[in-house]
N, C-alpha and C positions, 0 to 999 in steps of 0.2 A: 688181639691175637687170641683166638679161642681154641685153636688146635693144641693138643698136648705137645710138649717139647720132645723133639726126637731123642731117642735113646741110643741110636747107632753111631752118632758122631762124637768123637772124644772132645771133652771140654778143656778149656774155654773156647767158644766159637761165637761168631756173629750170625744171628738168625733173622731173616726178614720175611715177614708174612706177605705173600703175594696179593691176597685179597685186600688187605689194608693199604698196601702200596698202590694198587689200582684205584681204590676209593679216594686216596689222597690226590692222585693225578686228576681224577674226574672232578673233584671239588675245586682244585686250582683252576682248571680250564673252564669250569662253569662260571667261576668268579670273573675270570679274564674275559670271557665271552659277554657277560652282562655289561661290562664296562669298556668294551672295545680295546682290550689290551692284548698285546702279543705275549707269549710265554717263552722264556729262555731259561732252561735248566742250568743251574750253576753246579757243575759236577764236582767241585771241590769237596762237597759233602760226602758223596758216595764213591767217587773215583772209579766207577764201574761202567764198562761198555754195555753190559746187559741192561742196567737201569737207564742209562742214557738212551739206548734204543727204544725202550718202553716209552720214555718221555717223548722222543721224536715221533714215534708212531701215533701218539695221542694228539699231535698237532703242533708241537713246539717249532719255533721258527729257526732255531739253531741252538748252540750251547754257549755257555760262559765257563771260563776256567780262571783259576788264580795264577797258575804258573805255566811257563812255556812247556815244561815237561808234560804236564797234563794235556796241553793242546796237542803235542806230538802223539800221545797215546790215543786221544780222541780222534785223531786224523783217520783212524781205521774205520770211522763211521762213514767215510766217503767225503763228499764235498760239502759237508754241513757247515753252515755259516758259523764263525767263531768270534767271540769277544774275549780277549784277555783282559779281565776286569781288575787289573792290577798294574801299577807302573813298572814296566819292564825296563830296567836300567842296565846299560852295559852293551858293548858291541857284540859280545858272544850271543846274548839273548836276542838282540835285534836281528842278527843274522839268521838265527833259527826261525824267528817269526817271519822274516822275509821269505825264507824257503817254503814255509807253510802257505804263505799268501800267493804263491805261484799257481796253486791248484784250487783255491777256495777264497771266499771273502773273509778277511781277518781284520779285526780292529783292536786297538789297544787303548786303555784308559791312560790319560796323561794330564798333568797339571802344571807343566812348565815347558819352556822351549827346549831345555836340555834334553828331556825325554824324547821330544819329537824330532830333534835334529839327528840323534843317533838312529832312530827308526827310519828317517828319511834317507840317510846315507846308505843304510843297509838295503832299503827298497831299491834305490838306484843301482847299487852294485848287482843286485839279483834280477833287475829288470822287471820289477813288480810294483805294487802299490799297497800301502798299509793304511787302513782306516784309523781315525782318531776319534775317541770320545773324550771331550773335555770334562774333567771331574769337577762337579759342583759340590761344595761343602754345605750340606743341609743342616748341620748342627753338631755333628760328632767331632769335628776338628781333628780328623785323622789324616785325610788326604783331600785335595780339592781346594778350590777358591770360591769365594762368594761375592767378590767385588765385581760389579757389572763391567767396568772398563777393562779389568784384567781378563774376564771371561771373553770379552769381545776380541781383545788382543790375541789370546791363545787360539780362539776359533779362526780368526783371520790367518794366523800363521799356518794352522792345519790346512786351510783351504788353498793357500797360495804356495806352500812349499812343495816343490817337485818331489814325487815319491809318496806323498801323503794324500789322504782323502778325508775331508771333514764329514764325519758321519753323525755327529750330534753330541749329546750331553749324557753323562752318567752321574747318578747320585746314589748314596747309601744312607738309609735311615736307621743305622745301628744304635743311635742314642735313644730310640723309642722302644721301651718294653714295659711290661706291667701296665698299670693304668694309663701311662703316657702314650702307649701305642693305640689306645682307644679314644683318647680325649680330643675333641674337635680343636681345642686351642693349640695342641701340638702341631697340627697340620696348618692351622692359620699362621703360626710362627714361621713354618717352612715357606709357606706361600708369600709371606711378607719379604722374605729374603729372595725367593726364587722368581717371583713375578717381575720385579725390575730387571733382573738378569735376562729373562726371556724376552722382555720388551726391547731391551737394548740390542740383543742379538738380532731380533727381527728388524729393527730399525737400521741395523748395519748390513742388512741383506744376508744374515747368517742364521735364519730360522732353522733350528735343529730338526732334521728329518726324523731322528730317533731320540727320545728321552727315556732312558732306562733307569729303573729304580729297583732296589733290592732291600731285603731284611725280612726275616720270617715273622717276628712278633707283630709288625705292622702290615704284613702282606695284604690282608684282606681289607685294609683301609687305604691302600695305595691310591685309589681313585680320588681321594681327597686332596692329593697334590695335583695342581693344575698342569695340564699339558703332558702328562706321562703317557707314553705309548707302549711301554714294555715293562714286564716284571721279570726280574731275575730270581729264580726259585732255587734255593739251596736246601736248608734244613727242613723246610715244609714238606718235602717229599717223604721223609722218614719220621720227623719230629724226635724230640728227646726230652729228658727230664727238665731241662731249663725251660723249654717251650711249654711243657705240661704244667710245671710249678707256677709259672706266671699267668696261667689261664689262657694261653694262646692256642691250645688244642685240647681235645678230650683224650682220655686214656685210650679209647678205641682207635685213635688216629696215630698212635705210636707204633710204627711198623717194625721197628728193630728191637731186638733183645741181645744182650750179651749173656749167653747161657753158661752157667758155672755149676760146679758140683760142690756140695758140702763135704769137706775132707776131715773135719775134726769138730767135736763138740765137747772137748775135754774141760773147757772152762764153763762153769755154770752161767746161763743167760747169754751165751755167746757161741757162735759157730764161725769156723774159718772156711772160706771158699777158695777154690783153685784159680781165682782171677784176681790178680793184683794190678798195679799201675801199668804193667806191660800189656794187659788185656783190656782194661777199662779206661785207661788214662787217669791222671790224678786230678782232673778238673773237679772242683768242689762247688757245692751250693750250700747256702745257709737256710735251714728250715726249722721253725720252732726254736730258734736260737741255737741250733746245733748243726754242725757241718755234716753234709752227706755227700757220698760219692757215687750215687746211683739209687734207683728206686725199684723195689721188688713188688709188683702189683699183687701177686698172690699172697704176699705177707706185708701189707701196708704199714704195719706197726714196726717192722724191722728197720734197722738203720745201719747202712754201711758207713762206718765211721773212721776207718783207717785202711790204707793200702800200702803194703810193701811191694817189692817187685813182682812176686809170684803169689802173694797171700792177700786175702781180703778179710777184714774183721767185720762181723755183722752182729750187732746187738739185737738179740731176739727175746729179751727179757719181757717185752710187752706183747709178744705174739701169743694168741690163744692156743694155736697149734704150732709148735716150734719145728722148724725143719730139722731133719736128722741126717746123720752121715750117709752119704750115697744119694741124697735127694738132689735133684737138679732145680736150679733157680733161674728164672728169666728176669734179667735186670735191664731196666731202661737206663741207658747211660746218660750222664749229665750232658755230655757233648758228643753227639753221634759221629760227627766228622772226625774228631780226634780218635774215637774208638775204631772207626773203619780203617784209618791209616795205620793202625797197629797190627793189622791182620793181612796175611797173604790171600786168604780166601774168605768168602761168606757163603751162607746157605740160604737159598730161596725156598721157603716152605710153600709149596705149590698148593693150588686149590684141591688137589687130590690128597694132600697130607704128606707127600713124600718130599724130603729135602733134596734140592738140586745144588751141586757144588758149583760156585762161580768164583772168578778171580777178582781181587781188588786191583784192577788193571793198572791204575796210576798210583799205586801205593808208593810212598817215598819220593814222589815227584815234587820236590820243594824248591827247585831251581827253574 
C-alpha cells in the first residue's frame, strides 16, 4: 500500500488498497491455472459483495461461506454456485439453505448422518436438492473423519438419500502454518491419510467429482495434496499480520489496513491510538517473545501491546521517528476477518487514490 492514508475519513476505519487486492487475485488465479485448480473465494474473510464480485469477475467458480446468513447476503450475486463450508446443524438453518437451493446450486459440508438427515428433510419439504461435501480430517482434528470405511458410508448416504446430492469431499489444512506449510513431509502425511480414503471411495463407485481444500498458509502448496480440484480462498485475498509474520506473504501483499489516529503522547515512549479491541479485535500474536496486536509498517519498531475497548497502547520507544498526536497510522491487523466483522463499512483506495465507501454486507452474520 504505497498511497498516502486518506485524511478525509474519520478514524478508525478499514482501508483496502485496490491495486494490492487485484494483484493478490491475479496471483491466486495464476497459481490455480498452473495446477488445474478451480478457485472458490471464501467470503467469511471480507463479507463484502464488492470484493466477491471482483473475485467472480476474475474467474472464480462460485463462493464459499461459513454461515447461512452470509449465504443469504451473497445470494444478491445472482445464481452463483455456493458452498456452505461449515456443518449447518438445526432445522431452521436447513430450511434457509433449502430455500436458497431452489435458485442455485448449494452444497453443505457434513461429517455425520445427523447433519445430512436434517438437510434432506428440508430439501424434500421445499422441493429441491442440497449437495453434500463429506468432510475429511486432514490433521487438524476439528471437523471431519479420516477412516476410509466411515467416509464411504457417509458418501453413500449422501448419494442415496432423497433430497441430497453427493458432490464430493472437503478438507481444511489449518494445522499447517510456518515451516510446516512448506515442508514436503507435511503433505506426505496428509496423502498417507487421504489416498486410502480416495481409493476406497473410487472402489465403491463414489469417486468425488470435487475435492475442495482451503487454508491460506499452505494455499500455494495445495497441489501437493493428491486429487485436489478446487481451492477455497479466504485470508489470501487481503492477508494479515498472522500470514505476514509466518512468512506466507510479503508486506506488499497486505491489502488491508486499520487506519487509526494518535490521540495522546502524554506517557514518554508511548502513544495512544483511537483504535481498541472494538476496531482491531483483541487477537494476539507473539513476536520476539512479546505480544502484539497489530503491525505498523511505517513504524516497524513500534509495538501495539494493549487494547481496551476504544484505546490502543503503542510502545514507540524504539522508533527513530516517533508518531505524534494527530498522525494517522496504517495497521496490518492480526486477523483481518475479525477486523472486517467489527465495521459497518470499509473503504476501497482506488487506483486514482480516492477512497470509495463500501459496506461490510454480511457483517454480524454468525448464524
